[in-house]
C-alpha positions as CSV (number, residue, x, y, z in Angstrom):
1,M,-0.2,-0.3,0.1
2,K,3.1,2.5,1.1
3,L,4.5,1.5,-2.5
4,L,1.0,2.4,-4.1
5,S,0.9,5.6,-2.4
6,I,4.9,6.8,-3.5
7,I,3.7,5.5,-7.0
8,L,0.6,7.8,-7.4
9,L,2.3,10.9,-5.6
10,M,4.7,10.5,-8.2
11,L,2.3,10.2,-11.3
12,L,0.5,13.3,-9.6
13,A,3.7,15.4,-9.6
14,F,4.7,14.6,-13.2
15,S,1.2,15.2,-14.6
16,S,0.2,18.2,-16.4
17,Q,-2.8,20.5,-15.9
18,A,-3.9,23.9,-17.3
19,V,-2.9,27.0,-15.2
20,T,-3.7,30.2,-16.1
21,L,-1.2,33.0,-15.3
22,T,-2.6,36.4,-14.7
23,V,0.2,39.6,-15.1
24,Y,0.0,42.8,-13.5
25,N,2.0,45.7,-13.6
26,Q,3.6,48.1,-10.8
27,S,-0.3,50.4,-10.9
28,Q,-2.2,47.0,-10.4
29,Q,-3.6,46.6,-13.8
30,I,-3.7,43.5,-16.2
31,Q,-0.8,44.0,-18.4
32,P,-0.7,42.5,-21.7
33,N,1.9,41.8,-24.3
34,V,4.0,40.1,-21.3
35,V,6.3,37.3,-22.7
36,V,6.7,34.3,-19.8
37,W,8.3,31.3,-19.5
38,L,8.6,28.7,-16.8
39,H,11.7,27.0,-16.1
40,P,11.3,23.7,-13.6
41,K,13.3,23.5,-10.3
42,T,14.6,20.3,-12.0
43,P,16.8,21.8,-14.8
44,I,16.4,20.9,-18.3
45,I,19.4,19.0,-19.0
46,E,20.0,19.4,-22.9
47,P,18.0,22.1,-24.9
48,R,15.7,20.1,-27.3
49,Q,15.5,21.0,-31.1
50,P,12.0,22.4,-32.1
51,E,10.1,20.1,-34.3
52,T,8.7,23.3,-36.1
53,K,10.0,26.2,-37.5
54,F,8.9,29.8,-36.7
55,I,7.7,32.8,-38.5
56,M,8.6,35.9,-38.0
57,G,7.1,38.2,-41.4
58,Q,6.7,41.6,-42.7
59,K,3.5,42.9,-43.9
60,D,2.1,46.0,-44.5
61,R,5.6,47.4,-43.5
62,Q,5.8,46.0,-39.9
63,F,7.2,42.7,-38.4
64,T,4.2,40.1,-38.1
65,P,4.3,39.3,-35.0
66,H,5.7,42.2,-33.1
67,I,6.8,40.2,-30.7
68,L,8.0,36.1,-31.7
69,V,8.7,33.8,-28.7
70,V,11.4,31.0,-30.0
71,E,12.4,27.9,-28.2
72,Q,16.5,27.7,-28.0
73,N,17.8,26.2,-31.1
74,G,14.5,27.1,-33.1
75,L,14.8,27.8,-37.0
76,V,13.0,31.6,-37.8
77,D,11.8,31.6,-41.7
78,F,11.6,35.8,-42.5
79,P,8.6,35.4,-45.3
80,N,7.9,39.0,-47.0
81,A,4.8,39.5,-47.7
82,D,4.8,43.0,-49.2
83,S,5.5,43.6,-52.8
84,I,8.6,45.9,-51.4
85,M,11.9,44.8,-50.6
86,H,13.1,44.4,-47.0
87,H,16.5,44.3,-45.5
88,V,15.8,42.8,-41.7
89,Y,19.3,42.9,-39.3
90,S,20.0,42.3,-35.6
91,F,22.7,43.8,-33.8
92,S,21.7,41.8,-30.4
93,K,24.4,40.4,-28.4
94,S,22.5,37.3,-28.5
95,K,21.8,37.0,-32.1
96,S,23.5,39.1,-34.8
97,F,22.6,38.6,-38.3
98,E,21.9,40.5,-41.5
99,L,19.2,39.6,-44.4
100,K,20.1,42.0,-46.9
101,L,17.9,43.4,-49.4
102,Y,14.9,40.3,-50.3
103,R,11.3,40.1,-51.7
104,E,9.4,36.7,-51.1
105,Q,11.5,34.9,-48.7
106,P,15.5,34.3,-48.5
107,Q,16.2,30.6,-48.7
108,D,17.5,29.7,-45.6
109,P,16.1,30.0,-42.2
110,I,18.0,31.5,-39.5
111,K,18.6,29.1,-36.1
112,F,18.7,30.8,-33.0
113,E,21.2,28.9,-30.3
114,Q,21.8,31.8,-27.4
115,T,18.7,32.5,-25.5
116,G,18.3,36.3,-24.8
117,V,16.4,39.0,-26.5
118,V,16.8,39.9,-30.0
119,E,15.8,43.3,-31.5
120,L,15.0,43.5,-35.1
121,G,15.0,46.4,-37.6
122,C,15.0,47.1,-41.3
123,N,17.5,49.1,-43.0
124,I,15.3,50.4,-45.3
125,H,11.9,51.0,-43.2
126,D,13.0,52.9,-39.7
127,W,10.4,52.4,-38.1
128,M,9.8,48.6,-38.3
129,L,10.6,47.3,-34.9
130,G,10.3,43.7,-33.8
131,Y,11.6,41.4,-30.9
132,I,12.5,37.8,-30.7
133,V,12.5,36.3,-27.2
134,V,14.4,33.0,-27.4
135,V,13.7,30.8,-24.2
136,D,15.2,27.6,-22.6
137,S,11.7,26.0,-22.1
138,P,8.8,24.3,-23.6
139,Y,6.6,26.2,-21.2
140,Y,6.1,30.0,-22.4
141,G,3.4,32.2,-23.8
142,I,2.7,36.0,-24.3
143,T,-0.3,37.3,-22.1
144,D,-3.2,38.4,-24.1
145,E,-5.7,41.6,-23.9
146,Q,-6.6,40.3,-20.3
147,G,-3.2,39.8,-19.0
148,Q,-3.3,36.3,-19.2
149,L,-1.6,33.2,-20.2
150,T,-2.9,29.1,-20.1
151,L,-0.2,26.6,-20.1
152,D,-0.7,22.7,-19.7
153,I,2.5,22.5,-17.0
154,P,3.3,19.7,-14.7
155,Q,2.8,20.5,-10.9
156,G,6.0,21.8,-8.8
157,D,8.7,24.2,-8.6
158,Y,9.2,26.5,-11.3
159,T,11.3,29.8,-11.8
160,L,9.4,32.5,-13.6
161,T,11.1,34.9,-15.9
162,A,9.1,37.8,-17.7
163,W,9.7,40.2,-20.5
164,H,8.4,43.4,-21.6
165,E,9.0,45.7,-24.3
166,G,8.5,48.6,-22.1
167,F,11.6,47.5,-19.9
168,S,14.2,49.9,-19.3
169,D,16.7,47.6,-20.6
170,I,15.3,46.0,-23.4
171,S,17.8,43.0,-23.2
172,S,16.9,42.4,-19.3
173,T,14.6,39.9,-18.1
174,E,13.1,39.7,-14.5
175,S,12.5,36.4,-12.2
176,Q,10.7,34.7,-9.2
177,Q,10.3,31.4,-7.9
178,I,6.5,30.2,-8.1
179,I,5.1,27.1,-7.0
180,V,2.6,25.6,-9.6
181,N,-0.2,23.7,-7.5
182,S,-3.2,25.0,-8.6
183,D,-5.2,26.2,-11.6
184,T,-4.1,29.9,-11.3
185,T,-1.6,32.3,-10.1
186,R,-0.7,35.5,-10.3
187,Y,2.5,37.4,-11.6
188,Q,3.2,41.5,-10.6
189,L,6.3,42.9,-12.8
190,K,8.6,44.2,-10.7
191,Q,9.7,47.3,-13.3
192,V,8.1,50.1,-14.2
193,L,6.7,50.1,-17.9
194,I,8.2,52.9,-20.3
195,P,5.7,53.8,-23.0
196,R,7.3,52.9,-26.3
197,I,6.8,55.6,-28.7
198,A,5.1,54.3,-32.1
199,I,7.1,55.6,-35.1
200,G,4.2,56.4,-38.1
201,V,4.6,54.0,-41.3
202,D,5.6,55.7,-44.7
203,E,2.6,54.3,-46.9
204,Y,4.3,55.8,-50.0
205,D,7.8,55.0,-50.1
206,D,9.4,53.6,-53.2
207,Y,11.1,50.6,-51.4
């Protein structure tokens, strides 16, 4: 009977459940567009190779999506849906690359081996700005307009890491230890968010 109880406890520890996380800002208001990922207390020894490719497109002279979360070692395609050329680049520490002037889609995807925040720009269209957040966990997502994110994860101890483009240091993240043992939990951002100024799109350029 004792052995059976131990087995049941082990199964419970490793069973997944849908957990809804709500993120609040320093003003106690729900906060959309926060990238969140959970890393279990027992480390993931070797980063896995994601099976699917990720897509960071360009449409209507904007990066779409504006923020893309990618698992470490993930491959990202950069298709251009505009009839004009784009020149995508990043000087970020975790991934520096350049896709020179092109239409449609570059031949090869880009592999993101290192975790961190990758800020994207376009050499032709200065207002174009996007982010790729590379994480070392399969448990991740972005909060919706209600500041919520639902993940299917096992119960246990985790390090919750969060990032928002309003952080004063755009490459920084913040973390907190949490215990997942119910179907709801909450997190309040430690940093005050800085509003980002949106730059207007020039719809009449020739490129």
